[in-house]
C-alpha positions as CSV (number, residue, x, y, z in Angstrom):
1,M,194.8,219.2,28.0
2,K,194.8,215.5,27.1
3,R,191.7,214.1,25.4
4,G,189.4,211.9,27.5
5,V,190.2,208.7,25.7
6,S,193.5,208.4,27.5
7,K,191.9,208.5,30.9
8,R,189.3,205.9,29.8
9,Q,192.1,203.6,28.6
10,R,194.0,203.9,31.8
11,A,190.8,203.3,33.9
12,A,189.9,200.2,31.9
13,G,193.2,198.6,33.0
14,M,192.9,199.2,36.8
15,S,193.3,195.8,38.4
16,I,191.3,196.0,41.7
17,R,188.2,197.4,40.1
18,G,188.8,195.5,36.9
19,A,188.5,192.3,38.9
20,L,185.0,193.4,40.0
21,T,184.1,194.0,36.4
22,A,185.2,190.5,35.4
23,V,183.0,189.0,38.1
24,A,180.0,191.1,36.9
25,L,180.5,190.2,33.2
26,L,181.1,186.5,33.9
27,L,178.1,186.1,36.1
28,G,176.0,188.2,33.8
29,G,176.7,185.9,30.9
30,G,180.4,186.0,30.3
31,C,180.5,188.8,27.7
32,V,179.0,192.1,26.8
33,I,175.7,191.6,25.1
34,G,175.1,194.0,22.3
35,G,177.0,195.2,19.2
36,D,180.1,197.4,19.0
37,G,179.0,200.9,18.3
38,A,176.8,203.8,19.5
39,S,173.3,203.3,18.1
40,G,169.8,204.2,19.1
41,E,168.9,206.1,22.2
42,I,170.0,205.2,25.7
43,T,167.6,206.4,28.5
44,V,169.3,207.0,31.8
45,G,167.2,207.0,35.0
46,A,167.8,208.3,38.5
47,V,166.1,208.7,41.8
48,T,165.5,212.2,43.0
49,F,168.4,212.8,45.4
50,A,171.6,214.6,44.7
51,E,174.1,211.8,44.5
52,N,172.0,209.6,42.3
53,Q,171.3,212.5,39.9
54,I,175.0,213.5,39.8
55,V,176.2,210.0,38.9
56,A,173.4,209.4,36.4
57,E,174.3,212.8,34.7
58,M,177.9,211.6,34.5
59,Y,176.7,208.5,32.6
60,A,174.6,210.6,30.3
61,Q,177.3,213.1,29.5
62,V,180.0,210.5,28.7
63,L,177.6,208.7,26.4
64,E,176.6,211.9,24.6
65,D,180.2,212.8,24.3
66,A,180.8,209.4,22.5
67,G,178.0,210.1,20.1
68,Y,175.0,208.4,21.7
69,T,171.6,210.0,21.8
70,V,170.6,210.1,25.5
71,G,167.3,210.5,27.2
72,R,167.1,211.4,30.9
73,R,164.4,210.6,33.5
74,F,165.7,211.7,36.8
75,N,162.4,212.0,38.6
76,F,161.8,208.6,40.2
77,Q,160.9,208.8,43.8
78,N,162.6,205.6,44.8
79,R,164.1,202.3,43.6
80,E,160.7,200.6,43.7
81,A,159.4,203.1,41.1
82,L,162.5,202.9,38.9
83,Q,163.0,199.1,38.7
84,P,159.8,198.2,36.8
85,D,160.8,200.7,34.1
86,M,164.2,199.0,33.8
87,R,162.6,195.6,33.4
88,S,160.1,196.9,30.8
89,G,162.9,198.6,28.8
90,T,161.8,202.2,29.4
91,I,165.0,202.9,31.3
92,D,168.3,201.4,30.0
93,L,170.8,202.5,32.6
94,A,170.8,203.8,36.2
95,P,173.2,204.1,39.1
96,E,172.4,201.6,41.8
97,Y,173.7,200.5,45.3
98,L,174.8,196.9,45.8
99,A,173.5,196.0,49.3
100,S,170.3,198.1,48.9
101,L,169.4,196.6,45.6
102,L,170.1,193.1,46.9
103,T,167.7,193.5,49.8
104,T,165.1,195.1,47.6
105,L,165.2,192.1,45.2
106,D,165.4,189.6,48.0
107,P,164.3,190.8,51.5
108,E,165.7,187.6,53.0
109,A,169.2,188.2,51.6
110,E,172.1,189.1,53.9
111,P,174.4,191.6,52.1
112,S,178.1,191.3,52.8
113,P,180.7,193.9,53.7
114,D,182.5,192.5,50.6
115,S,181.4,194.2,47.4
116,E,182.4,191.2,45.2
117,D,180.1,188.9,47.2
118,N,177.2,191.3,46.7
119,V,177.9,191.5,43.0
120,S,177.8,187.7,42.8
121,E,174.5,187.5,44.7
122,L,172.9,190.2,42.6
123,Q,173.9,188.9,39.2
124,R,172.2,185.6,39.9
125,R,169.0,187.5,40.7
126,L,169.2,189.9,37.8
127,E,169.8,187.4,35.0
128,D,166.2,186.5,34.4
129,A,165.2,190.1,34.3
130,G,167.6,190.9,31.4
131,L,169.7,193.2,33.6
132,T,173.4,193.2,34.5
133,L,175.8,195.1,36.7
134,L,178.7,196.9,35.2
135,Q,181.8,197.8,37.2
136,P,181.2,198.8,40.8
137,S,182.8,202.0,42.0
138,E,184.8,202.4,45.2
139,A,182.2,204.9,46.3
140,N,180.4,203.2,49.2
141,N,177.3,205.0,50.4
142,T,176.5,203.0,53.6
143,N,175.7,203.8,57.3
144,A,178.5,205.5,59.1
145,L,179.2,206.6,62.7
146,V,180.3,210.3,62.5
147,V,181.7,212.6,65.2
148,D,182.9,216.1,65.1
149,S,186.6,216.8,65.1
150,A,186.7,217.9,68.7
151,T,185.1,214.7,69.9
152,A,187.5,212.7,67.7
153,D,190.5,214.5,69.1
154,R,189.3,214.3,72.7
155,F,188.8,210.6,72.7
156,R,191.3,209.7,70.0
157,L,188.6,208.2,67.8
158,E,189.5,206.7,64.4
159,K,187.6,203.5,64.4
160,V,184.2,202.4,65.7
161,S,185.9,200.1,68.1
162,D,187.6,203.1,69.7
163,L,184.1,204.1,71.1
164,E,183.8,201.0,73.3
165,P,185.6,202.6,76.4
166,V,183.7,205.9,76.2
167,A,180.3,205.1,74.6
168,S,178.6,205.1,78.0
169,T,179.4,208.8,78.3
170,L,178.1,209.8,74.8
171,V,174.7,210.5,73.3
172,F,173.9,208.8,70.0
173,G,171.5,210.1,67.4
174,G,169.9,208.3,64.5
175,P,166.6,207.1,62.9
176,P,163.7,206.1,65.2
177,E,164.0,202.5,64.2
178,C,167.7,202.3,65.0
179,P,167.4,200.3,68.2
180,E,165.9,197.4,66.4
181,R,168.0,197.5,63.2
182,R,171.0,195.1,62.8
183,F,173.0,197.8,60.9
184,C,172.3,200.3,63.7
185,L,172.2,200.1,67.5
186,Q,171.4,196.4,67.5
187,G,174.5,195.6,65.5
188,L,176.6,198.1,67.4
189,R,175.9,196.2,70.6
190,D,176.4,192.8,69.1
191,V,179.5,193.5,67.0
192,Y,181.2,196.2,69.1
193,G,179.7,196.0,72.5
194,L,178.6,199.6,72.4
195,R,176.1,200.9,74.9
196,F,175.6,204.6,74.7
197,K,174.5,206.9,77.5
198,E,171.4,207.9,75.6
199,F,169.7,207.4,72.2
200,R,167.9,210.3,70.5
201,P,165.5,209.4,67.7
202,L,166.0,211.8,64.8
203,D,165.9,211.0,61.1
204,A,167.6,208.6,58.7
205,G,170.9,210.3,58.0
206,G,169.2,213.6,57.2
207,P,169.1,217.2,58.3
208,L,167.8,216.6,61.8
209,T,170.7,214.3,62.6
210,A,173.2,216.6,61.0
211,A,171.8,219.6,62.9
212,A,171.9,217.7,66.2
213,L,175.6,216.8,65.7
214,G,176.4,220.4,64.6
215,S,174.8,221.9,67.7
216,E,176.4,219.3,70.0
217,R,173.0,217.9,71.1
218,I,174.4,214.5,70.2
219,D,178.0,213.3,70.3
220,V,177.8,210.5,67.7
221,A,175.6,210.5,64.6
222,L,174.4,207.8,62.2
223,L,174.9,209.4,58.8
224,F,175.7,208.1,55.3
225,T,179.3,207.8,54.2
226,T,178.9,210.1,51.3
227,S,176.7,212.8,52.9
228,G,177.9,216.1,51.6
229,I,177.7,217.9,55.0
230,I,180.5,215.6,56.4
231,A,183.1,217.1,54.0
232,E,181.6,220.6,54.5
233,R,181.9,220.5,58.3
234,G,185.1,218.6,58.5
235,W,183.5,215.8,60.5
236,V,185.2,212.4,61.1
237,V,183.8,209.1,59.8
238,L,184.8,206.3,62.1
239,E,186.2,203.2,60.3
240,D,183.8,200.2,60.5
241,D,186.7,198.0,61.6
242,G,184.3,195.2,62.8
243,G,182.7,194.9,59.3
244,L,179.2,195.6,60.5
245,Q,178.0,197.6,57.5
246,A,177.2,196.0,54.1
247,A,179.0,197.2,50.9
248,D,176.6,199.6,49.2
249,N,178.9,200.6,46.4
250,I,177.5,202.8,43.6
251,T,177.2,200.5,40.6
252,P,175.8,200.9,37.1
253,L,172.8,198.7,36.4
254,A,172.0,198.2,32.7
255,R,169.7,196.3,30.4
256,N,171.5,193.5,28.5
257,D,170.0,194.7,25.3
258,V,172.0,198.0,25.3
259,V,175.3,196.8,26.8
260,T,178.1,196.9,24.2
261,Q,181.8,196.8,24.8
262,E,182.0,200.6,24.0
263,L,179.2,201.4,26.4
264,A,180.6,199.3,29.2
265,D,184.1,200.9,28.8
266,L,182.6,204.4,28.9
267,I,180.5,203.8,32.0
268,D,183.2,201.7,33.7
269,A,185.6,204.6,33.3
270,V,183.2,206.8,35.3
271,S,183.0,204.1,38.1
272,A,186.8,203.8,38.2
273,S,187.0,207.5,39.0
274,L,184.5,207.5,41.9
275,T,185.5,207.1,45.5
276,T,183.7,207.7,48.8
277,E,185.7,210.8,49.4
278,T,185.0,212.1,45.9
279,M,181.3,211.6,46.1
280,T,181.2,213.2,49.5
281,A,182.8,216.4,48.1
282,L,180.5,216.3,45.0
283,N,177.4,215.9,47.1
284,A,178.4,218.8,49.2
285,R,178.4,221.1,46.2
286,V,174.8,220.2,45.5
287,E,173.4,219.5,48.9
288,V,175.1,222.2,50.9
289,R,176.1,224.9,48.3
290,N,173.1,224.4,46.1
291,E,175.0,224.0,42.8
292,D,173.4,222.4,39.8
293,F,174.1,218.7,39.6
294,R,174.6,218.9,35.9
295,E,177.4,221.4,36.3
296,V,179.0,219.4,39.1
297,A,178.9,216.2,37.0
298,S,180.5,218.1,34.0
299,D,183.2,219.7,36.1
300,F,184.2,216.3,37.5
301,L,184.2,214.5,34.1
302,Q,186.4,217.3,32.6
303,Q,188.7,217.2,35.7
304,E,189.1,213.4,35.2
305,Q,189.6,213.8,31.4
306,L,186.6,211.6,30.7
307,L,185.2,214.0,28.0
308,S,186.8,214.6,24.6
309,R,186.7,218.3,25.2
310,S,188.7,218.0,28.4
C-alpha cells in the first residue's frame, strides 16, 4: 500500500476545506506559530464520549507516527473542565465543535449554519487565550430530526420541510427542554411551521430517545447527526433545508505555542478525511458494537493512508 504521506499531501490541497483553513490561520494571526519540526511532547485532550475520544486518538496517532511524543488525557467530563487546561498549557490539542464552543465562550453569541462564519467568530474570541482553530472537518455533529425508513417511505420524507403537511399526525420525542429551545421545537415552529400531534420528553439525543424511535413510541426523534445508532439501524436523517441548526463541525483546537506547519498539516489531513457519514459509522463501532476507540481510530487512519505503515 502507499505510504501515508501521499494522502496527507492530497488532503492539504483540497480546495473547499483548504479555504476554511486559510480563514482559521489568517484570523489566528496569519501564519503558523511555532517552528518547523517535531519537538517536545504534545498532550492531546478529549471529553469522555466516544466521538471525541475517537478523533482525539486519531490526532495522537498521526503525531506519534510523525515522531512526536504524545501524552493523552481523555478523561474530561465536559468542555468546561477541559478548556481551563488548554488555556494553562496542560493540554495542547483537542477536538472541538464550532457552534458549541462559540456559545460556551460567549453565551450571547448566535452561531451560524455556516461553518466559516463560526470560525471567524471563534478566532476573534480565542486570540487573547493563545488558542487557534486548525482546519474544520466536514463532520457536523448537530441536532437532527430522524425517522425510521418506514416513516420516511410512507410520507416521502427527505427534508425537514417535508414534515409540514403531516406533522400534526406524528409524535415527536426529544429532551425535556425542547419546547423552549430555539434549535428544537421553538425553532421548528418558527422556521418550518411544524406542530406535532404530541411531544414526549425523553433525553438529549441519548438512549431513551433512540429506544423510543426503535420501538415506534415516537415517529420523529431529535438525535445528533453523528449518532452511531443512526447508521446501525438504517434510520433517515432529514435535511435541515431551512437552515435552523448551527454548524457544529468537529474542529481541532490547539495552543499557538505548539502549532508548527508540520503539526498543522498532520492534523488538517485528519480533518480533511472526516465527514458526518464517516463519523456516524465510526461512532457505531464504539457506541453500538462496543469496539475499542483506539482500534477504530487506527483502522480509519490506515484505511485513509494517513499513517506511514499504511
